[in-house]
Structure formats: C-alpha cells, structure tokens
N, C-alpha and C positions, 0 to 999 in steps of 0.2 A: 504493500500500499504506500502511495506517495505521501510525503508530508504536505500539509497545506500551509502556504505562506501568504500572509495578508500584508500587502503594501498599503501604506497610508500616506497620502500626499495632500497638502493644503492647496497645491497648485492645480490649475485646470488647463492652462495653456502649455505650449511647448517651448522650453528653453533648454540650455545645456544640461541641467540637472535632470530634467525629464527625459532627455535623450539617453542619458546614462541608465535611467531606470528601465526604459523601453529596450535598450540593448541587452540589459540583464535579463529581463523577462523573456526576450526572444532566444536567449542562449541557455537558460536553465533547462535541464533535462525533464521533459514532461513525465517520464516514467518515475522520476524521483520527487517532483514538485507539482502540486496543483496550485495555481496562482489566482489570487483575488486582489482587486484594487479598490480602495475606498477613497473618494474625493468629496469635497463639499457640494460640488455641482458637476453636471455632465459637461464635457468640453473636449478640446482637442486631445488631451492626455488620455481620457477614457476611450475616445474613439480609436486612437492608435492602439491602446491596450487590447481592445476587443478584436482588432485585426490580427492580434497575436494569440487569440483564443484565451485571453485572460477574462475572467468574470468580473464585472465592474459593479460597484455599489455607490449610491449617493447617500452620504451621511452629513447632513447640514451642520456646519460649524464655521466659525471664524478663526483663522490661524492666530497663534499667540504672538504677542509682542516680545521683543528681546528681554524686557524687564520682568517677564512673568514670574509669579510666586508659585512654585510647584505645588505646595499643599492646597492652595486655593483653586488653581486651575485644574487640578486632578479631580476636583469634585464637580466640575461643570457637566451639563447634560451630555455634551459630546463624548465625554469619557465613558458614560453609561451606554451610549448608543454604539460606540466602537466595541465595548466589551460584549454587548449583545450580538453584534455582528460576528466577532471573533468566535463566540460560542456557537452561533448558528452554522457557520461554515466549517467548524471543527479546526480552527487555526492551530498549527503547531508552533508558530512563531510570528512575530510582527516586525516589519521593516518600515521605519518611519523617517520622515524628513523633520527638519528643525521645528517648523511652525505647528506641527502636530504632536510634538514630544510629550507634554504632560498627559494628553488624552491617550496616546498610544501606551505610555508606561502604565497608566492606571488600568487600561483594558487588559494589558498583559498580566498585571498582578492579579486582577479579578479572575483570570482564567489559568493562572499559574503556568504561564508560558514565557519564553524569553523575548526580549525586544532588542533589536539592533538599530542603532541610529547611524545612518550613512551621512557623515558630515561633508557637505559639498561646498561650503563657503567659510571664510575666516572672519567675516566682519561682525559677527554677533558676539558681544562680550559676555563673559561669565561673571555675574554679580555675586557678592559674598553669600547671599541667601540661596544661591542656586548651586553652590559647589558640592554640597552633599548629594544633591539630586543627581548631578553628573557623575559623581564618584560611585554612588551606590545604587542608583535607580535604574541604570541602563546595563543590560547584560554585556553588550559589546559595542564600542564606538569604533567605526571604521571611517578613516579619512581618505579622500580620493588622491591627495598628494601630501608630500612632506610639508609643503608650504601651508596647506590648510591646517594640518596638525600643529605646526610650530606657531603660527599666528593665532590659532584659537587658544592654545594653552598659554601663550603670552611669554614675556621675558622672565617672569617668575611663576613657572607652572604650578598649578594647585593640585596636580596629580602627575605621576610619572609618565614620561613620553611613551613607554612600552604598554601603557593601558589603552593607547589609541593606536590601532593597527592601520597601517598605510597599505591600501590596495588600489592601484591605479586602474581605472576603467579602460575598456577597449572597444573596438569596432569590429563589425563583421567584414572581413576582407573579401568575402564572396559578394557582398553588396556594394562595398566601397572599393572599386577596382579601377584600373586605368582604362578599361574598355567602355565605361559609361559614356553615353552620347551627350555632348554639350551643344549639339546643334540647335535645340529649341531656344537656348539663351542667345546664341549668336544671331539666330533668325529674328528673335524679338528685338535685338539691338540693331539689326540691319548690318551686321558685320560679316565679312568673309572669314575664311578659315585662317588666313595669315595675319589678320589684324591683331596687334598686341593688345591683350586684355588682362587687366588686373582686378581681382575680385575680393570682396569682403562679405562675410556672413555674420550678422550679429543683430540681436534685438536692440531697440532704441533705449539706451541707458548711458548716462554720462561716462561711466567707467569704460564703456566699449570703445570710445574714442573716434566716433565718426568725424568729429571736427579735425582730429589729427590726420585721419585718412584724407580728408579734403585738402589740408595743408600739404600733405605728401603729394597728392595728385597734381597740384599746381606746380610743384617743383619737378615732377617727372615730365609734365607737358612742356616745360621750358626746354628740356633736352630731347624729348621724343614727342613731337607735336601730334603724331598719328596714334599715340596711345589712347586707349579707352578704359573706362572704369565702371564697374558694376557692383552694387550693394543690394543684398537681399536681407530681409528681416523686418520686423514690426515691433510696435509696443505691445508685446504679447500679453502682458499682465495688466494693461489698462491703468497704470499708475499716472497720476496727473503731472507730476514733475517730469516723468519720462516723456509724456506727450508734449510738454513745453519744450523739452530738449529736442525732440524729434522735429517740431515745427521750426525751431531755431536753425537746426542743421539743414532742413530742406530749403528754408528761405535763403540761407547763405549760398547754397548750391545754385538756386535759381538766379540770384542777383550777381553771380560771378560769371562774366562772359565766357571765360575758358571752361569752367566747370559745367555750365549749363549745356554746352555742346558735347562735352566728353564724358560726363558722369551720369549714370542712370540709376535711380533708386527703384527697385522692382517691388518693394513692399514684401508681404509674405509670398514666398515661392514654395509650392507644395513638395518639390523634390530638390533639396539643396545640393544633391549630387550633381545635378546638371550645371549649377553655377560653378562648382569646383572644376568639372570636366571642361567647361568652356574657357576657363581662365588659364593663362600662362603662369601666373603667380598668384598665390593667395596671401593677402596681408591681414594681420591681426594686430591692430594698433591699440588694444586695450590698455588702460592704465593699470589694471591688475586682472589676472585670470586665476581662478582657483585651480582649474585644469586647462580648459580650452579644447572642447571636443572637436572644433573645426580644424585644429592642428592635426589631430590624429586621423580625422577623416580625409584631410587633404594629403597627408603623407601616404595613407593607404591607397589613394588614387594617383600616386606618383606625381604630385604637384609640390614644388618647393614652397616653403612657408617663410614669410618675413614677419617676425613678431617682436614685440617688446620683451626684453629680458627680465621678466619678473613673474613670480608665482609659478604656477604649473608648467607653462611653456619652457621655463628654464630647466625643467626636469625631463621633458619629452623631446624637445627639439635640440638637435646637436648642431651648434653654430658652425657654419662652414661645411657641414656634411649633409644634413637633411634640409637645410635652410639657413636663415640668418637671424640672429638675436641682436637687438639694438637697445640702447637705453630708453626708458620710458619718456614720453613727451618729447621725442626727437624726430620731427618729420624730415629733417635733413638727412639723418642716418637711414631712415626708412627709404627715402627716395633714392639715396645712393645705392642701396642693395637692390631695390627694384629695377633701376636702370641697368645695373650690372647683369641681372638675370634676363631682362628683356633683350639685351644686346648679345647674349651668349646662349643660344639654344642648347649647345652641348652641356653647358653647366646646368641648365634647367633639367635636362634629361638625367644627368648623373645624380643630382641632388634628389630628384623625384624617385629614382630607382632605390637610392639609399634609404629614403623615407619609408617606402613600402617594405623593404627588408626589415627595418627597425620595427614597424608595426607588427609584421608577421612574427617577429621574435619575442616581442614584449607586450603588445597592446591589442590582443584580439579579444573580442567579446566572449569567446568560449573559454579562454584562459581566465578571464575575469570572473566568469560565472562559476568555474570550478573552485576558485579561491573563496568567493562569497558563499557558495554552497557548503564548503568545509567549515566556514565560520558558523553558519546556521546549524549544521549537524552537531558541532561541538557545543553550541549554546543549548540546543534541544537536549542533548545528553546530560548537560550540567544541571538541568532542573528536574530530571526524572527522579 
C-alpha cells in the first residue's frame, strides 16, 4: 500500500516554489505515494496538480503573516479543517509551505503524523516567540539551497545547521531538453531563426530585476542593434505593490524609443519552455534568488545563463562553464556577458552542453524526488 502524502500550499498561482512542488509531484513514484493537495482556493496550481493525477481539495484559509504566534494560529479553524482532511484521506505525512505552517503542524499533531516544511525562501525572520515552534514542532525542515538555510537561520543560528537539510530541487530533463521548438515565440515576435534573442522569465516583483534587465538591454543594443529581447511572466499573486512595479516597468519600456522597438513583454506564457528554446541567452537579473528554477530549466535545455551572483544561482551555475555570474545590480556586467555570448555561437553551444550535463548529474526531478521520499519515509518511521 502506498503512503498518502498531503501537500498544503497557501498559494494558488504558479511561481518558482510551485514549480518545485509540481516537479516533485510528477516525479514521486505512484506505487509508493498517493498524492493530495490542499489550497485555499482553486487556481493554476490545483489545475496543474490535477494534470499530474493529484487529488486536489479546497480548504479556505488565509496564509499566516511572518509574525504569527504559533499557539494562537494553531487553534484557528483552518487547523481543524486540515486535520479533518488529513484524517479523511488517510494522510501518512504532510508537506507544507511557510504560510500554512501552524495549520499544517496542528493537523499533523491531531493525526499523529509527521510534517515536513520545505523552506523555499530566506526573507521570513524567526521571532523569539517562534523559535521553540521551529525547533520542536516540525518533524523535518528541508531548505532548497544552502543560501536559504543560512539566511533563514541568520548570523547567530537559533538551532544547529544540521537540523535543516539542504536538498536542491531538479527538473525533468525529458521535458526540458534542447529539442523543444521555440518557433511559436519567434513567430509571435516576427523574428527569423538567426535573429539574436535574449530572454527572461520571471513574475513581476521588484526582487526579480526587470528594471535591471531593461538597463542591460539598452547597453546591448548600443553594441548589437539587431538584438531583440523577450520577457515572459505576470503578477501571478495579485499583490498591489507588485502590480505597481509592473506598471512602472512597462511604462519605462514603452517610453524608451530603443526598448519599445526591441523588447516584448509577453505576459503569462503557458509553456515557458518555448521562451527558453527561442532564446540564444537567458538572463536572470534578480536581486536575489532562493534557487532560480529558470536557471536549471535553461541549463537542461542547453541554453547559457547570465545571472546575478547571489543566492541559489551561485550554487547551481558554474561561472565561465555553464554561464556567467555577475555582481548584483550591475547591468554593465550583464550586458558585457550577453554581448560576448551573442557574438560567439561556439561559446553558447559549449556552455549550453555543459549546463545540460550538470543538470543530468545533479539536478533532475527524479533524483530530488528520491531524496525527498527518503525524508518522508524516515519521518513516517520516526512517529510509529
């Protein structure tokens, strides 16, 4: 009999963290795991999960703020609803995100099953009144990169580093491969196969650095006037400040004569692989990335990556081998590396091949699933 695993997510759209969960769901062995997903509302995440034969459930609740008081929030109705769902589906364990933590922990306790938190971001502080909760309430904490673990624990860690296991997610190399057709993107842009194209994929959020990308694009155009640029992504979570940032970015692109002719914002594009496949170079100008799934997806598709040298990318991209890493907030350095790649097809091919080899060796979704499955099996065994 397979174990039943209940995923709990406060998010309903599709961002990098949700892509990690979906890759994991698709790679877990169905003979060993029966998968369920609980979200506050139906949405893109639930739809994508159902396509993977995951049973989905709507459990209305509002995600917790960073300052949550565990004893209080664990008594909220959402905790009882999740506990009832876990009982009804016969959950053997719960996998939760940050904004569902007290509800998921309470539900796990009520059913005497383990709970695993997959830490996908570093920016949430741990307040003094939460330390015992994180030390004792969660069966296992898994961080997606060393950067996430180290920044979350802080300069003076409140618990040992080895209590937080680092397991870097992966992608399916059979889905993300060099043979994907980028024709639909180039057709949408009216570009021939030989036109130099630089791509970016990111939701609208200040940390993602669309403004840095635009500054880089202006510098590249000064040297390669025929270059073109494409950006895919939306304000997937509907946050008002992210919408304001989006409108500022789009306005700046429209009002710049060079960018208005050379840069296209696609909005949400249903198959991000086509954007990667159409691009000669993928640029990731984020001010910080906890992981950067686009980096792994691009390397799997044999596309060189030019990224800021901070957070997760510093652990996955090998500077000068699978792409280039540059200092944060440095559009000049970004432009320099992009120009070098656009002018040297052999270098692009060499870096692209090295990137795919690195993904195959280290960052496949099947390898990630095996490591996560072992975490859950150990956790389930520990509470019997």
